[in-house]
GUTORLO-230870 format. One record per residue (C-alpha): x, y, z. Coordinates in nm, 4 decimals. Layout:
# GUTORLO-230870
rec c1: X | c2: Y | c3: Z
...
This chain:
# GUTORLO-230870
rec c1: 2.5981 | c2: -1.7984 | c3: -3.7609
rec c1: 2.4003 | c2: -1.6157 | c3: -3.4954
rec c1: 2.1230 | c2: -1.7928 | c3: -3.3103
rec c1: 1.8240 | c2: -1.5832 | c3: -3.2071
rec c1: 1.6180 | c2: -1.6990 | c3: -2.9102
rec c1: 1.2524 | c2: -1.6248 | c3: -2.9659
rec c1: 1.0343 | c2: -1.5401 | c3: -2.6633
rec c1: 0.7863 | c2: -1.8155 | c3: -2.7455
rec c1: 1.0646 | c2: -2.0766 | c3: -2.7143
rec c1: 1.1270 | c2: -1.9867 | c3: -2.3507
rec c1: 0.9945 | c2: -2.2351 | c3: -2.0953
rec c1: 0.7037 | c2: -2.1100 | c3: -1.8886
rec c1: 0.5320 | c2: -2.2351 | c3: -1.5770
rec c1: 0.2343 | c2: -2.4530 | c3: -1.6640
rec c1: -0.0120 | c2: -2.6704 | c3: -1.4766
rec c1: -0.0138 | c2: -3.0506 | c3: -1.5216
rec c1: -0.2898 | c2: -3.0029 | c3: -1.7797
rec c1: -0.0571 | c2: -2.7914 | c3: -1.9917
rec c1: -0.2249 | c2: -2.4576 | c3: -1.9248
rec c1: -0.0351 | c2: -2.1522 | c3: -1.8088
rec c1: -0.0554 | c2: -2.0908 | c3: -1.4350
rec c1: -0.3609 | c2: -1.8838 | c3: -1.3525
rec c1: -0.3596 | c2: -1.5325 | c3: -1.2154
rec c1: -0.4893 | c2: -1.6564 | c3: -0.8813
rec c1: -0.1864 | c2: -1.8785 | c3: -0.8257
rec c1: 0.0505 | c2: -1.6026 | c3: -0.9357
rec c1: -0.1165 | c2: -1.3718 | c3: -0.6842
rec c1: -0.0681 | c2: -1.6298 | c3: -0.4080
rec c1: 0.2987 | c2: -1.6525 | c3: -0.5043
rec c1: 0.3331 | c2: -1.2747 | c3: -0.4793
rec c1: 0.1585 | c2: -1.2767 | c3: -0.1411
rec c1: 0.4013 | c2: -1.5393 | c3: -0.0152
rec c1: 0.6960 | c2: -1.3391 | c3: -0.1467
rec c1: 0.5895 | c2: -1.0394 | c3: 0.0630
rec c1: 0.7051 | c2: -1.2224 | c3: 0.3765
rec c1: 0.9782 | c2: -1.4346 | c3: 0.2175
rec c1: 1.2537 | c2: -1.1782 | c3: 0.2635
rec c1: 1.3886 | c2: -1.0690 | c3: 0.5996
rec c1: 1.2993 | c2: -0.7073 | c3: 0.5223
rec c1: 0.9407 | c2: -0.7933 | c3: 0.4301
rec c1: 0.8879 | c2: -1.0140 | c3: 0.7339
rec c1: 1.0243 | c2: -0.7591 | c3: 0.9795
rec c1: 0.8252 | c2: -0.4827 | c3: 0.8153
rec c1: 0.5047 | c2: -0.6800 | c3: 0.8733
rec c1: 0.6046 | c2: -0.7393 | c3: 1.2357
rec c1: 0.6801 | c2: -0.3699 | c3: 1.2882
rec c1: 0.3447 | c2: -0.2716 | c3: 1.1353
rec c1: 0.1643 | c2: -0.5087 | c3: 1.3739
rec c1: 0.3557 | c2: -0.3759 | c3: 1.6750
rec c1: 0.3017 | c2: -0.0133 | c3: 1.5728
rec c1: -0.0708 | c2: -0.0735 | c3: 1.5270
rec c1: -0.0916 | c2: -0.2329 | c3: 1.8700
rec c1: 0.1056 | c2: 0.0636 | c3: 2.0012
rec c1: -0.1643 | c2: 0.3046 | c3: 1.8847
rec c1: -0.4133 | c2: 0.1265 | c3: 2.1102
rec c1: -0.1732 | c2: 0.1528 | c3: 2.4029
rec c1: -0.1290 | c2: 0.5257 | c3: 2.3392
rec c1: -0.5042 | c2: 0.5717 | c3: 2.3100
rec c1: -0.5644 | c2: 0.3950 | c3: 2.6412
rec c1: -0.2837 | c2: 0.5787 | c3: 2.8192
rec c1: -0.3304 | c2: 0.9344 | c3: 2.6994
rec c1: -0.6588 | c2: 0.9882 | c3: 2.5137
rec c1: -0.9669 | c2: 1.1313 | c3: 2.6828
rec c1: -1.2114 | c2: 0.8719 | c3: 2.8103
rec c1: -1.4725 | c2: 0.9930 | c3: 2.5593
rec c1: -1.2356 | c2: 0.9148 | c3: 2.2705
rec c1: -1.1660 | c2: 0.5611 | c3: 2.3889
rec c1: -1.4174 | c2: 0.3846 | c3: 2.1676
rec c1: -1.3994 | c2: 0.1532 | c3: 1.8674
rec c1: -1.4134 | c2: 0.4373 | c3: 1.6141
rec c1: -1.1331 | c2: 0.6222 | c3: 1.7924
rec c1: -0.9099 | c2: 0.3159 | c3: 1.8185
rec c1: -0.9680 | c2: 0.2213 | c3: 1.4533
rec c1: -0.9106 | c2: 0.5724 | c3: 1.3178
rec c1: -0.5813 | c2: 0.6027 | c3: 1.5078
rec c1: -0.4717 | c2: 0.2519 | c3: 1.4043
rec c1: -0.4882 | c2: 0.3535 | c3: 1.0362
rec c1: -0.1849 | c2: 0.5804 | c3: 1.0637
rec c1: 0.1126 | c2: 0.3403 | c3: 1.1101
rec c1: 0.0139 | c2: 0.1055 | c3: 0.8285
rec c1: -0.0660 | c2: 0.3970 | c3: 0.5960
rec c1: 0.2992 | c2: 0.4999 | c3: 0.6321
rec c1: 0.4736 | c2: 0.1621 | c3: 0.6477
rec c1: 0.2611 | c2: -0.0749 | c3: 0.4381
rec c1: 0.3408 | c2: 0.1057 | c3: 0.1082
rec c1: 0.7092 | c2: 0.0286 | c3: 0.1706
rec c1: 0.6132 | c2: -0.3384 | c3: 0.1459
rec c1: 0.4473 | c2: -0.2579 | c3: -0.1866
rec c1: 0.7692 | c2: -0.0948 | c3: -0.3069
rec c1: 0.9727 | c2: -0.3997 | c3: -0.2093
rec c1: 0.7261 | c2: -0.6237 | c3: -0.3924
rec c1: 0.7407 | c2: -0.4249 | c3: -0.7156
rec c1: 1.1209 | c2: -0.3895 | c3: -0.7151
rec c1: 1.1995 | c2: -0.7440 | c3: -0.5975
rec c1: 1.2864 | c2: -0.8829 | c3: -0.9400
rec c1: 1.5327 | c2: -0.6020 | c3: -1.0056
rec c1: 1.6825 | c2: -0.5474 | c3: -0.6605
rec c1: 1.7249 | c2: -0.9225 | c3: -0.5964
rec c1: 1.8239 | c2: -0.9950 | c3: -0.9567
rec c1: 1.5491 | c2: -1.2514 | c3: -1.0080
rec c1: 1.3956 | c2: -1.0800 | c3: -1.3118
rec c1: 1.5471 | c2: -1.3317 | c3: -1.5529
rec c1: 1.4009 | c2: -1.6260 | c3: -1.3611
rec c1: 1.0594 | c2: -1.4675 | c3: -1.3065
rec c1: 1.0063 | c2: -1.3441 | c3: -1.6608
rec c1: 1.1423 | c2: -1.6643 | c3: -1.8111
rec c1: 0.8913 | c2: -1.8725 | c3: -1.6167
rec c1: 0.6145 | c2: -1.6195 | c3: -1.6851
rec c1: 0.7067 | c2: -1.4428 | c3: -2.0112
rec c1: 0.3895 | c2: -1.2285 | c3: -2.0054
rec c1: 0.5199 | c2: -0.9571 | c3: -1.7762
rec c1: 0.1829 | c2: -0.7865 | c3: -1.7513
rec c1: 0.0439 | c2: -1.0929 | c3: -1.5689
rec c1: 0.3183 | c2: -1.0648 | c3: -1.3074
rec c1: 0.2441 | c2: -0.6939 | c3: -1.2627
rec c1: -0.1288 | c2: -0.7584 | c3: -1.2222
rec c1: -0.0549 | c2: -1.0347 | c3: -0.9687
rec c1: 0.1636 | c2: -0.7946 | c3: -0.7697
rec c1: -0.1080 | c2: -0.5268 | c3: -0.7713
rec c1: -0.3690 | c2: -0.7800 | c3: -0.6590
rec c1: -0.1380 | c2: -0.9043 | c3: -0.3836
rec c1: -0.0838 | c2: -0.5471 | c3: -0.2673
rec c1: -0.4568 | c2: -0.4825 | c3: -0.2624
rec c1: -0.5228 | c2: -0.8023 | c3: -0.0667
rec c1: -0.2557 | c2: -0.7254 | c3: 0.1927
rec c1: -0.4093 | c2: -0.3790 | c3: 0.2383
rec c1: -0.7525 | c2: -0.5337 | c3: 0.2957
rec c1: -0.6073 | c2: -0.7915 | c3: 0.5353
rec c1: -0.4270 | c2: -0.5134 | c3: 0.7192
rec c1: -0.7525 | c2: -0.3228 | c3: 0.7642
rec c1: -0.9200 | c2: -0.6326 | c3: 0.9063
rec c1: -0.6273 | c2: -0.6853 | c3: 1.1440
rec c1: -0.6505 | c2: -0.3210 | c3: 1.2541
rec c1: -1.0177 | c2: -0.3687 | c3: 1.3338
rec c1: -0.9343 | c2: -0.6724 | c3: 1.5478
rec c1: -0.6613 | c2: -0.4835 | c3: 1.7334
rec c1: -0.8907 | c2: -0.1817 | c3: 1.7757
rec c1: -1.1635 | c2: -0.4072 | c3: 1.9170
rec c1: -0.9189 | c2: -0.5579 | c3: 2.1667
rec c1: -0.8030 | c2: -0.2116 | c3: 2.2679
rec c1: -1.1606 | c2: -0.0926 | c3: 2.3071
rec c1: -1.2451 | c2: -0.3928 | c3: 2.5236
rec c1: -0.9499 | c2: -0.3179 | c3: 2.7499
rec c1: -1.0326 | c2: 0.0536 | c3: 2.7594
rec c1: -1.3871 | c2: -0.0213 | c3: 2.8681
rec c1: -1.2569 | c2: -0.2350 | c3: 3.1528
rec c1: -1.0255 | c2: 0.0478 | c3: 3.2643
rec c1: -1.2935 | c2: 0.3156 | c3: 3.2718
rec c1: -1.2876 | c2: 0.4472 | c3: 2.9153
rec c1: -1.5935 | c2: 0.5004 | c3: 2.7001
rec c1: -1.5693 | c2: 0.1546 | c3: 2.5414
rec c1: -1.8435 | c2: 0.2307 | c3: 2.2871
rec c1: -1.8812 | c2: -0.0130 | c3: 1.9988
rec c1: -2.0628 | c2: 0.2104 | c3: 1.7525
rec c1: -1.8578 | c2: 0.2786 | c3: 1.4405
rec c1: -1.9826 | c2: 0.4343 | c3: 1.1132
rec c1: -1.9632 | c2: 0.1971 | c3: 0.8196
rec c1: -1.8215 | c2: 0.4771 | c3: 0.6054
rec c1: -1.5177 | c2: 0.5006 | c3: 0.8334
rec c1: -1.4386 | c2: 0.1329 | c3: 0.7763
rec c1: -1.4662 | c2: 0.1534 | c3: 0.3974
rec c1: -1.2772 | c2: 0.4829 | c3: 0.3830
rec c1: -1.0011 | c2: 0.3359 | c3: 0.5972
rec c1: -0.9746 | c2: 0.0335 | c3: 0.3718
rec c1: -0.9722 | c2: 0.2532 | c3: 0.0605
rec c1: -0.6939 | c2: 0.4650 | c3: 0.2117
rec c1: -0.4817 | c2: 0.1576 | c3: 0.2829
rec c1: -0.5271 | c2: 0.0311 | c3: -0.0738
rec c1: -0.4527 | c2: 0.3751 | c3: -0.2170
rec c1: -0.1251 | c2: 0.4150 | c3: -0.0296
rec c1: -0.0097 | c2: 0.0597 | c3: -0.1057
rec c1: -0.0750 | c2: 0.1186 | c3: -0.4764
rec c1: 0.1130 | c2: 0.4486 | c3: -0.4494
rec c1: 0.4132 | c2: 0.2646 | c3: -0.3078
rec c1: 0.3929 | c2: 0.0059 | c3: -0.5847
rec c1: 0.3664 | c2: 0.2843 | c3: -0.8418
rec c1: 0.6893 | c2: 0.4413 | c3: -0.7156
rec c1: 0.8522 | c2: 0.0987 | c3: -0.7143
rec c1: 0.7530 | c2: 0.0293 | c3: -1.0748
rec c1: 0.8600 | c2: 0.3768 | c3: -1.1841
rec c1: 1.2071 | c2: 0.3655 | c3: -1.0276
rec c1: 1.2793 | c2: -0.0116 | c3: -1.0031
rec c1: 1.5183 | c2: 0.0619 | c3: -0.7185
rec c1: 1.4098 | c2: -0.0098 | c3: -0.3622
rec c1: 1.6131 | c2: 0.2498 | c3: -0.1643
rec c1: 1.5476 | c2: 0.5285 | c3: -0.4141
rec c1: 1.1762 | c2: 0.4484 | c3: -0.4372
rec c1: 1.1371 | c2: 0.4406 | c3: -0.0577
rec c1: 1.3172 | c2: 0.7725 | c3: -0.0103
rec c1: 1.1239 | c2: 0.9506 | c3: -0.2837
rec c1: 0.7930 | c2: 0.7998 | c3: -0.1748
rec c1: 0.8425 | c2: 0.9398 | c3: 0.1734
rec c1: 1.0121 | c2: 1.2659 | c3: 0.0761
rec c1: 0.8317 | c2: 1.4002 | c3: -0.2303
rec c1: 0.4787 | c2: 1.4297 | c3: -0.0804
rec c1: 0.6308 | c2: 1.5830 | c3: 0.2328
rec c1: 0.8292 | c2: 1.8395 | c3: 0.0334
rec c1: 0.5247 | c2: 1.9240 | c3: -0.1777
rec c1: 0.3158 | c2: 1.9674 | c3: 0.1371
rec c1: 0.5742 | c2: 2.2049 | c3: 0.2873
rec c1: 0.5951 | c2: 2.4083 | c3: -0.0313
rec c1: 0.2161 | c2: 2.4230 | c3: -0.0596
rec c1: 0.1775 | c2: 2.5477 | c3: 0.2953
rec c1: 0.4530 | c2: 2.8096 | c3: 0.2756
rec c1: 0.4166 | c2: 2.9476 | c3: -0.0796
rec c1: 0.0860 | c2: 3.1291 | c3: -0.1212
rec c1: 0.0789 | c2: 3.0774 | c3: -0.4987
rec c1: 0.0782 | c2: 2.6995 | c3: -0.4473
rec c1: -0.1739 | c2: 2.6898 | c3: -0.1620
rec c1: -0.4845 | c2: 2.6318 | c3: -0.3753
rec c1: -0.3126 | c2: 2.3663 | c3: -0.5875
rec c1: -0.1782 | c2: 2.1981 | c3: -0.2739
rec c1: -0.5326 | c2: 2.1529 | c3: -0.1467
rec c1: -0.5964 | c2: 1.9299 | c3: -0.4474
rec c1: -0.2541 | c2: 1.7723 | c3: -0.5059
rec c1: -0.1157 | c2: 1.7117 | c3: -0.1562
rec c1: -0.2169 | c2: 1.3495 | c3: -0.1081
rec c1: -0.1331 | c2: 1.3536 | c3: 0.2629
rec c1: -0.3795 | c2: 1.6405 | c3: 0.3097
rec c1: -0.6564 | c2: 1.5099 | c3: 0.0851
rec c1: -0.6523 | c2: 1.1609 | c3: 0.2383
rec c1: -0.6684 | c2: 1.2983 | c3: 0.5948
rec c1: -1.0460 | c2: 1.3218 | c3: 0.5475
rec c1: -1.0566 | c2: 0.9443 | c3: 0.4998
rec c1: -0.9877 | c2: 0.8923 | c3: 0.8712
rec c1: -1.3152 | c2: 1.0680 | c3: 0.9558
rec c1: -1.6593 | c2: 0.9267 | c3: 0.8825
rec c1: -1.8874 | c2: 1.0723 | c3: 0.6157
rec c1: -1.6646 | c2: 1.2236 | c3: 0.3467
rec c1: -1.8290 | c2: 1.4793 | c3: 0.1181
rec c1: -1.8265 | c2: 1.4731 | c3: -0.2611
rec c1: -1.5730 | c2: 1.7540 | c3: -0.2665
rec c1: -1.3382 | c2: 1.5615 | c3: -0.0401
rec c1: -1.3644 | c2: 1.2529 | c3: -0.2624
rec c1: -1.2901 | c2: 1.4723 | c3: -0.5653
rec c1: -0.9718 | c2: 1.6003 | c3: -0.3999
rec c1: -0.8672 | c2: 1.2440 | c3: -0.3190
rec c1: -0.9296 | c2: 1.1446 | c3: -0.6810
rec c1: -0.7213 | c2: 1.4297 | c3: -0.8239
rec c1: -0.4288 | c2: 1.3697 | c3: -0.5892
rec c1: -0.4456 | c2: 0.9939 | c3: -0.6536
rec c1: -0.4316 | c2: 1.0529 | c3: -1.0289
rec c1: -0.1074 | c2: 1.2488 | c3: -0.9851
rec c1: 0.0644 | c2: 1.0403 | c3: -0.7174
rec c1: -0.0679 | c2: 0.6912 | c3: -0.7985
rec c1: -0.2155 | c2: 0.6537 | c3: -1.1474
rec c1: 0.0428 | c2: 0.8547 | c3: -1.3438
rec c1: 0.3579 | c2: 0.6970 | c3: -1.1966
rec c1: 0.1954 | c2: 0.3530 | c3: -1.2084
rec c1: 0.1190 | c2: 0.3827 | c3: -1.5807
rec c1: 0.4699 | c2: 0.5040 | c3: -1.6589
rec c1: 0.6171 | c2: 0.2362 | c3: -1.4334
rec c1: 0.4221 | c2: -0.0444 | c3: -1.5991
rec c1: 0.5463 | c2: 0.0672 | c3: -1.9408
rec c1: 0.8994 | c2: 0.0747 | c3: -1.8049
rec c1: 0.8748 | c2: -0.2777 | c3: -1.6605
rec c1: 0.7310 | c2: -0.4132 | c3: -1.9856
rec c1: 1.0062 | c2: -0.2575 | c3: -2.1964
rec c1: 1.3106 | c2: -0.2878 | c3: -1.9741
rec c1: 1.5764 | c2: -0.5284 | c3: -2.0927
rec c1: 1.6923 | c2: -0.7956 | c3: -1.8498
rec c1: 2.0687 | c2: -0.7963 | c3: -1.8135
C-alpha cells in the first residue's frame, strides 16, 4: 500500500492563537536572513564601505562646485546600484543554494507568501540603503564644506525619489534573475553580464541602436541620477524594466511555485 502525503497535512508555522504567521513577520525573517550568511553580511559591509568611498573620491578629486549634497548623493547611488541586487539574488536563491527549500516550504506551504515576503524585504533594504546613502552624503558634504568645497545643502526632491526608485528597481531585477535561475553563481554572472553585452551590441550595431535606447536598462536608468526626469525618460525606464525585471520575475515566480523539492 502506498501512502500519499497531502500538502494540507504538512505542519506550518502558526502563532499561539493558531493563525498562520503574518506577512509582516515573514518579511522580518527574510530581512534577518539577508545578513545571516557570511556572504550577505560581507556584501552589506562592502556596500557601506564603497558608498563611503564615493564621498572620499568626491572630496579628493571633484571640483569644489560639485562638492554639495546633491553631488555626493548622486555619486553614492552607483556602488549600491551594482552590488545591492546581488544581495537580492542571494535572498531569492537561498532556499535552493543552501538546500533549505524543504524546511521553508514545509513550515510555510504557501510558497507565494514566501516570495512576496522576499520581494518586500528586498524593497525595504533598498529604501534603507537610500536613507543610509543620504546620511553618508550629508557627512561627506559637511566635511567638504569644512575643507573649502561648495558644501551646499540644496537637493531636488525628485533626485531623492528617483534614486530610491532606481535602488528598488535594480534590487527587484536581481531578485527576478534569482527566481528565474534558482542558482546563485549563474544568476549573478548573467545579471552582470547580459545587460553589459546588450549595451555593447546596441552601441556597436547600428540596427540595434534605436532599440537599445529603450531596452538597455543601464542607459535608461542613468537619467535617474539626475533631477527632473522627463516623461520620455520615464517611459524608457518603464519599457526596459518590463523586459529586464517584470518578465523574468513573472517566469521565475511560476518556476518557484512549480518546482519540485528534492
